[in-house]
LOLUMPA-505838 format. One record per residue (C-alpha): residue number from 1; residue in three letters; x, y, z negated. Coordinates in Angstrom, 3 decimals, decimal comma. Layout:
- NUM ala X Y Z .
...
END
This chain:
- 1 met -50,637 14,455 -4,024 .
- 2 arg -47,282 15,592 -5,379 .
- 3 leu -46,001 12,040 -5,955 .
- 4 glu -46,678 11,029 -2,353 .
- 5 ser -44,948 14,074 -0,866 .
- 6 ala -42,008 13,741 -3,289 .
- 7 thr -41,642 10,069 -2,364 .
- 8 ala -41,447 11,010 1,308 .
- 9 gly -38,733 13,607 0,628 .
- 10 asp -35,055 13,468 -0,374 .
- 11 asp -35,048 15,625 -3,502 .
- 12 ile -34,020 13,451 -6,468 .
- 13 asn -34,999 15,931 -9,167 .
- 14 asn -38,354 16,665 -7,570 .
- 15 leu -39,142 12,959 -7,223 .
- 16 ser -38,024 12,223 -10,799 .
- 17 asp -40,315 14,957 -12,136 .
- 18 ala -43,168 13,710 -9,963 .
- 19 val -42,759 10,153 -11,264 .
- 20 asn -42,782 11,307 -14,886 .
- 21 met -45,882 13,418 -14,280 .
- 22 ala -47,599 10,560 -12,451 .
- 23 lys -47,074 8,258 -15,432 .
- 24 val -48,691 10,819 -17,740 .
- 25 lys -51,626 11,293 -15,367 .
- 26 lys -51,978 7,531 -14,995 .
- 27 val -51,503 7,470 -11,213 .
- 28 ser -51,800 4,007 -9,680 .
- 29 arg -49,016 1,573 -10,571 .
- 30 glu -48,485 0,824 -6,888 .
- 31 ala -47,758 4,506 -6,071 .
- 32 ile -45,461 4,845 -9,080 .
- 33 ala -43,592 1,640 -8,203 .
- 34 lys -43,093 2,867 -4,629 .
- 35 ala -41,847 6,227 -5,922 .
- 36 glu -39,467 4,585 -8,419 .
- 37 lys -38,053 2,368 -5,689 .
- 38 arg -37,450 5,448 -3,548 .
- 39 leu -35,899 7,260 -6,529 .
- 40 lys -33,518 4,370 -7,123 .
- 41 gln -32,569 4,436 -3,447 .
- 42 leu -31,909 8,191 -3,462 .
- 43 arg -29,783 7,968 -6,609 .
- 44 ala -27,760 5,082 -5,177 .
- 45 lys -27,298 7,019 -1,946 .
- 46 asp -26,227 10,138 -3,836 .
- 47 arg -23,722 8,201 -5,930 .
- 48 leu -22,366 6,464 -2,847 .
- 49 glu -21,882 9,761 -1,020 .
- 50 asn -20,111 11,311 -4,027 .
- 51 val -17,814 8,318 -4,511 .
- 52 met -16,973 8,165 -0,806 .
- 53 thr -16,172 11,887 -0,744 .
- 54 gln -13,606 11,245 -3,468 .
- 55 val -12,307 8,253 -1,522 .
- 56 gln -11,810 10,353 1,592 .
- 57 arg -9,954 13,022 -0,360 .
- 58 lys -7,706 10,414 -1,950 .
- 59 val -6,961 8,568 1,281 .
- 60 met -6,206 11,736 3,220 .
- 61 gly -4,349 13,381 0,374 .
- 62 thr -6,155 16,670 1,062 .
- 63 his -7,255 17,205 -2,537 .
- 64 gly -4,299 18,128 -4,712 .
- 65 pro -1,039 16,146 -4,881 .
- 66 ile -0,900 12,561 -3,727 .
- 67 gly -1,842 10,434 -6,700 .
- 68 glu -1,778 6,704 -7,172 .
- 69 ile -4,982 4,846 -6,385 .
- 70 met -5,783 2,508 -9,258 .
- 71 glu -7,661 -0,782 -9,040 .
- 72 glu -10,574 0,738 -10,978 .
- 73 his -11,018 3,309 -8,193 .
- 74 ile -11,437 0,452 -5,719 .
- 75 thr -13,868 -1,333 -8,051 .
- 76 glu -15,958 1,822 -8,533 .
- 77 ser -16,268 2,292 -4,778 .
- 78 arg -17,160 -1,349 -4,175 .
- 79 thr -19,808 -1,228 -6,928 .
- 80 ala -21,359 1,921 -5,422 .
- 81 ile -21,658 0,174 -2,053 .
- 82 gln -23,230 -2,929 -3,620 .
- 83 glu -25,756 -0,844 -5,542 .
- 84 ala -26,605 1,186 -2,443 .
- 85 arg -27,136 -1,983 -0,401 .
- 86 ala -29,372 -3,470 -3,107 .
- 87 ala -31,390 -0,222 -3,204 .
- 88 gly -31,967 -0,316 0,549 .
- 89 val -29,780 2,623 1,551 .
- 90 glu -29,549 3,121 5,318 .
- 91 gln -27,196 0,753 7,145 .
- 92 pro -25,170 3,448 8,984 .
- 93 leu -24,251 5,051 5,655 .
- 94 leu -23,277 1,670 4,205 .
- 95 lys -21,122 0,899 7,226 .
- 96 ala -19,344 4,255 6,989 .
- 97 ala -18,756 3,685 3,272 .
- 98 glu -17,308 0,221 3,904 .
- 99 glu -14,899 1,677 6,458 .
- 100 lys -13,778 4,298 3,941 .
- 101 leu -13,307 1,560 1,339 .
- 102 glu -11,069 -0,360 3,764 .
- 103 ala -8,944 2,766 4,157 .
- 104 tyr -8,887 3,129 0,373 .
- 105 glu -7,672 -0,448 -0,019 .
- 106 ala -5,052 0,085 2,702 .
- 107 arg -3,752 3,156 0,843 .
- 108 arg -3,651 1,162 -2,406 .
- 109 met -1,770 -1,666 -0,641 .
- 110 leu 0,735 0,854 0,719 .
- 111 glu 1,373 2,341 -2,721 .
- 112 gln 1,856 -1,096 -4,292 .
- 113 ala 4,235 -2,159 -1,511 .
- 114 ile 6,322 0,985 -2,017 .
- 115 lys 6,587 0,151 -5,720 .
- 116 ala 7,566 -3,469 -5,030 .
- 117 lys 10,062 -2,499 -2,282 .
- 118 glu 9,365 -5,850 -0,631 .
- 119 val 9,959 -6,024 3,122 .
- 120 gln 7,039 -8,273 4,110 .
- 121 ala 4,539 -6,456 1,894 .
- 122 leu 5,645 -3,102 3,319 .
- 123 gly 5,342 -4,391 6,893 .
- 124 lys 1,837 -5,714 6,250 .
- 125 ala 0,744 -2,515 4,480 .
- 126 leu 2,119 -0,296 7,249 .
- 127 ala 0,277 -2,363 9,870 .
- 128 met -2,938 -1,850 7,885 .
- 129 ala -2,249 1,861 7,490 .
- 130 glu -2,036 2,347 11,256 .
- 131 lys -5,769 1,555 11,483 .
- 132 phe -6,675 4,416 9,145 .
- 133 asn -5,972 8,116 8,863 .
- 134 ile -3,838 7,848 5,732 .
- 135 his -1,801 10,868 4,678 .
- 136 pro 1,438 10,886 6,751 .
- 137 lys 3,546 11,674 3,671 .
- 138 ile 2,745 8,326 2,047 .
- 139 val 3,173 6,472 5,373 .
- 140 asp 6,583 8,081 5,922 .
- 141 lys 7,592 7,143 2,399 .
- 142 ala 6,580 3,533 3,046 .
- 143 arg 8,563 3,442 6,290 .
- 144 ala 11,661 4,859 4,599 .
- 145 thr 11,283 2,364 1,751 .
- 146 arg 11,053 -0,504 4,240 .
- 147 val 14,158 0,663 6,131 .
- 148 lys 16,035 0,774 2,832 .
- 149 ala 14,734 -2,643 1,764 .
- 150 val 15,715 -4,242 5,096 .
- 151 ser 19,181 -2,658 4,915 .
- 152 gln 19,628 -3,847 1,341 .
- 153 leu 18,635 -7,414 2,228 .
- 154 arg 20,999 -7,427 5,183 .
- 155 leu 23,826 -6,054 3,033 .
- 156 ala 23,167 -8,614 0,290 .
- 157 his 23,301 -11,488 2,776 .
- 158 ala 26,498 -10,240 4,470 .
- 159 his 28,057 -9,593 1,066 .
- 160 glu 27,235 -13,097 -0,147 .
- 161 val 28,756 -14,715 2,964 .
- 162 ala 31,862 -12,505 2,735 .
- 163 glu 32,338 -13,310 -0,954 .
- 164 gly 32,180 -16,978 -0,091 .
- 165 glu 34,958 -16,504 2,484 .
- 166 arg 37,089 -14,505 0,074 .
- 167 asp 36,748 -17,159 -2,618 .
- 168 arg 37,445 -19,963 -0,146 .
- 169 ile 40,667 -18,317 1,035 .
- 170 ala 41,741 -17,509 -2,538 .
- 171 gln 41,203 -21,132 -3,528 .
- 172 arg 43,416 -22,392 -0,681 .
- 173 val 46,147 -19,933 -1,649 .
- 174 leu 45,994 -21,051 -5,282 .
- 175 gln 46,258 -24,655 -4,146 .
- 176 gly 49,268 -23,780 -1,983 .
- 177 asn 47,472 -25,139 1,075 .
- 178 phe 49,104 -23,320 4,006 .
- 179 asp 48,987 -26,160 6,555 .
- 180 asp 46,465 -24,420 8,790 .
- 181 pro 47,028 -20,628 8,885 .
- 182 ser 43,598 -20,091 10,472 .
- 183 glu 42,004 -21,409 7,284 .
- 184 leu 43,521 -18,464 5,433 .
- 185 leu 41,486 -16,034 7,521 .
- 186 pro 37,807 -15,086 7,220 .
- 187 lys 35,615 -17,001 9,648 .
- 188 ala 34,719 -15,266 12,911 .
- 189 gly 32,047 -12,623 12,604 .
- 190 val 32,080 -12,377 8,799 .
- 191 val 34,037 -9,112 8,632 .
- 192 asp 32,079 -7,537 11,496 .
- 193 ala 28,771 -8,555 9,912 .
- 194 leu 29,714 -6,983 6,578 .
- 195 his 31,031 -3,862 8,334 .
- 196 asn 27,787 -3,422 10,299 .
- 197 ala 25,644 -4,145 7,238 .
- 198 thr 27,598 -1,566 5,228 .
- 199 asp 27,109 1,115 7,888 .
- 200 asp 23,421 0,233 8,107 .
- 201 ala 23,107 0,429 4,307 .
- 202 arg 24,605 3,919 4,267 .
- 203 gln 22,077 5,112 6,843 .
- 204 gly 19,256 3,387 4,962 .
- 205 asn 20,167 5,153 1,694 .
- 206 val 20,897 1,899 -0,106 .
- 207 asp 22,166 2,291 -3,682 .
- 208 tyr 25,631 3,868 -3,692 .
- 209 asn 27,133 1,252 -6,023 .
- 210 leu 26,016 -1,611 -3,773 .
- 211 val 27,570 0,100 -0,770 .
- 212 gln 30,844 0,723 -2,629 .
- 213 gln 31,026 -2,926 -3,708 .
- 214 ala 30,633 -3,932 -0,068 .
- 215 val 33,304 -1,426 0,995 .
- 216 ala 35,748 -2,884 -1,563 .
- 217 leu 35,048 -6,426 -0,377 .
- 218 leu 35,395 -5,308 3,223 .
- 219 gly 38,820 -3,838 2,439 .
- 220 cys 39,854 -7,111 0,842 .
- 221 leu 38,799 -9,183 3,856 .
- 222 glu 40,335 -6,776 6,355 .
- 223 ser 43,665 -6,954 4,512 .
- 224 met 43,508 -10,757 4,834 .
- 225 thr 42,922 -10,402 8,554 .
- 226 glu 45,889 -8,064 8,918 .
- 227 leu 48,155 -10,685 7,345 .
- 228 glu 47,636 -12,845 10,407 .
END
């Protein structure tokens, strides 16, 4: 019987034709139901394999330029896995698909972290990326972005502290308070911290204007120190 042999095989088109023919020839409902269940399984498996092939290409970046992974791509992959599981697709294939989806989500997380330029998010995303074979270009970009973000945070903190010292000293001068000469100098470590943060920011490719503002403030504080 064609329906029975088609049900035992893996050819979707052949099985679909056999099911349609069986309905016309009034083959038993039980045989048709079994064939339709198998057809549903094969279609779910085929869709899953196609979706996961696209996932692999996207994660590895081997298919064209690196493009952003959108949330709908994740949703499509997750839906394909759910449908395949419901249709009774083989467990090894489901497991492999779930692993690819994890890599997909890790790549998405990495891209979002690069956009946000947030240190903790980048650290978490890079840790996730190490588990998967994500394209090195996007990983390198994330690392460089994190270096820059860390340098910028460090510079901002040192700049804020140094500004506080500059304003404190200026206030004492305006008040004519010269009783304690040491109070007219930046506190220990402030100038060195800003100097180191500025050098670090240059190496981390922090925005030029931010670096120049720090350099100007550094010059101001160093001139105060020289007055000692």
